[in-house]
Phi, psi and omega in degrees: 000148179286130180283143176253116174253123184270122179274126185260012182303316184290331174298316179293324179298317177298314179302316185289349179287347175227165175274078188206171174253010183248126005283151183276124175297320180298313181296322180289331173296315178297317180298318180299315181293317178300330180276358174111004177297147181270345181194173178237133177242141171223153180227083179287136176245157182303328179279355176051045182290337178223262177297135181250164180303320180298326177298317181297318180295327178282321184288327183307299180292329179297308182296322179299333182267358181269154177235137178297142180306330179272003182099156178098165184282157175255139184258147177246125183240123175252126178255153173161173180281116184293346181262004180290122182276176176294152179213136176285138177278142177252017181241137178297138176080000179246120182292169179288154174271122188278356190100143187299310185291326176297321178295316179297320180298324182281319185280324184055061178292167176293325183219140172242118178261115184272128187229130182273062183255166179224170182298333183280358178267133176296321176207171179299131185224014174192157177272179180294144165265098186285343172295317181279316191251002188303319182294316179293321179297319181300324178294320178294316180301318180298320178294319179299321178299318179297328179278353182077026181251130177293137180254143176221136181250130179286117190224145168286161179282058182251117189296320180293320178294324179293323175300318178292326176299320179297324181291341180286345183090006180298152178280321183218168164239157169246115180288128179279110196260014183299321182296325176292313180299319180293320178297320178295318181295319181276351184052052184218126176058029185298316181298317181294318180292317177303317180297326178297319179288322178298316180294321179296316179295320180297315179295316180302314178298319179299326181273002178089013178265134168287159184234121168252173179206153176178155173121110178065018170287140182216184184295337180278317186262348185292318183303317179293316182299324182293348178280351178292124180297142173092357177286127183262326187205144168237142173247128187224131180226301187300304183296320180296320179294319177298315179296328180295334179298323182263336184241356183092148187295310181297320179295324178294316177301315179298321180296321179289327174296319177297318179298333178275356179094011179287000000 
């Protein structure tokens, strides 16, 4: 079955809109797991606009101590730009950002998803260019292996780029699914776009890469996408949080598990 990792960034974004600890990222992590989520995902950025470094430090040991209701361990996934350096915070009550890799070294998550994003992006909007960044990415992947952390690279469904991702030594890729979600929303070229992702997943599996997926997947487009062979995990945050407003957080997690065929 495809694992569901719940991204808590939007919970943190709501919290950060006020000088408060409500809603609690920690409490929502517990709620997600109690409702059947297989893991927790966070994507800290240097500007700490939503998830902050302190959240990651608190979530690491919490998630490590949780057990899935059906049995088995729960996984913690930290996403981010591996080249993001340390940054001093200019806000009261918000700690400094230590740099992505320094944070990963301290937290030791089960999985580190490397994403080529920057502060000027509203959200992640493209995968790695492995022609340009492959050598640097391979060095990060090698360090993650030494730390015992699974590596995943955020990638477009581009077959040549996926071949280069495999050469980096990464354990998995995460397919950037916005083009699929947009095709579904516009009801245009859905079959062709779906086939591109199916082919990308098939090639990745052939090359020995595990396949994760995420970005703008929702209750409408997820069931079809989940039929692609070889998908191991999806991480969903924005759409799940929006659905939770009308159906409740635990019910939203359950609905996404149903959409995945659980």
